[in-house]
VOZA-485041 format. One line per field, with one value per residue (C-alpha): y, z, x; chain; residue number from 1. Coordinates in Angstrom, 3 decimals, m for minus. Each point is the difference from the previous one (the first is absolute). Layout:
v	Y ...
w	Z ...
u	X ...
chain	A ...
resi	NUM ...
***
This chain:
v	m76.900 0.098 1.848 m1.228 1.851 2.361 m1.519 1.432 1.733 m2.065 1.356 1.631 m2.747 m2.666 1.887 0.563 m3.743 m0.673 2.565 m1.643 m3.459 1.207 1.477 m3.163 m2.263 2.133 0.252 3.780 0.042 0.456 m1.248 2.346 m1.825 0.018 3.669 0.866 m1.937 1.707 3.455 m0.991 m1.283 3.083 2.266 m2.122 0.080 3.797 0.331 m2.265 1.351 3.076 1.917 3.582 0.567 2.587 m2.600 m2.753 1.845 m0.100 m3.763 m1.625 m3.732 m1.428 m1.191 m2.099 2.090 m3.077 m0.183
w	m57.510 0.836 2.929 2.210 m0.236 2.870 2.733 0.322 3.286 2.286 0.764 3.406 0.958 m0.558 2.127 2.678 0.099 0.538 2.836 1.653 m0.353 1.548 2.968 0.481 m0.152 2.564 2.366 m0.088 1.369 m2.783 0.300 m1.352 m3.340 m0.290 0.959 m2.822 m2.459 1.396 m0.599 m3.579 m0.620 1.545 m2.285 m3.029 1.016 0.350 m3.478 m1.491 1.827 m0.790 2.967 m0.970 0.001 2.813 2.316 m1.153 1.556 3.405 0.111 2.920 0.582 2.226 3.454 2.214 2.924 2.238 m0.198
u	91.257 m3.711 m1.429 m2.795 m3.305 m0.682 m2.126 m3.477 m0.787 m2.196 m3.467 m0.482 m2.469 2.679 2.510 m2.654 m0.719 3.708 0.106 m3.017 1.540 3.260 m1.867 m2.070 3.071 1.800 m2.940 0.322 3.564 2.491 3.575 2.686 0.162 m3.798 m0.124 2.407 m2.183 m3.107 1.497 0.910 m3.512 m1.578 2.035 m0.944 m3.663 0.087 1.500 m2.688 m3.011 m2.010 1.396 0.922 3.758 m0.141 m1.578 2.367 2.932 m1.733 m0.690 1.771 0.425 m2.695 0.949 m2.192 m1.329 0.256 3.809
chain	A A A A A A A A A A A A A A A A A A A A A A A A A A A A A A A A A A A A A A A A A A A A A A A A A A A A A A A A A A A A A A A A A A A
resi	1 2 3 4 5 6 7 8 9 10 11 12 13 14 15 16 17 18 19 20 21 22 23 24 25 26 27 28 29 30 31 32 33 34 35 36 37 38 39 40 41 42 43 44 45 46 47 48 49 50 51 52 53 54 55 56 57 58 59 60 61 62 63 64 65 66 67
***
């Protein structure tokens, strides 16, 4: 039985582009399913970026101030 090779982590810039695309598609108002995906992407981005671990714990999902 052969195992699949482990997937390489995506660069932070790639994850950031996906976050931006999600926000643009939604017009800034995320549906519940999009919000869940946004939180997943934000956590992935934080893991991939050069943010110190003590600041990573304080990152909160962005919400539009107009809502």
